[in-house]
C-alpha angles and dihedrals in degrees: 000000000000092000091055090053092051093048092047092049091050092049091051091049092050092049091050092049092050091051092047093051090067090057133070123235091266093059096258123123119252107266094235091052091046091053091050090049090052091049089055096043092048091049094229121183119230095269093047092046092053093049091044092052091049092050092048091049087065088065094065108119121245117261119264117257114277091239090062093230119149115242120249121255090260092051091047091051090049090049091050091052092048090049091050091052091046091051091051092049092048090047090056090050091049090049089055092049099048131064117247091259093047091048092053089051090047090053091050090051091053098048111125119215113259123231105066134268127335115259 
């Protein structure tokens, strides 16, 4: 009886660790894994998948400055605007890659919950 409990506990720990490995420390999934998950869910063929991965790679944020300093409010606002423009450009590329049905599904997958941030 005790051995079964130990084996069950170990199995549960291993499953939890495997699930946690696909996520970052902040609870979000690793971007590369998320992209691969999207490729599967959208049912992309090889050509679409390659183009989709390339388009999504453009969304990777720029590296932080080497000195580790936080940007000023003006720099942050500029970065937000640049990111918004980049998102719009990537969205247009993705729209050209996907079928109409796939694009609708893609948009649904990227919907953010309304109502602000979690407390």
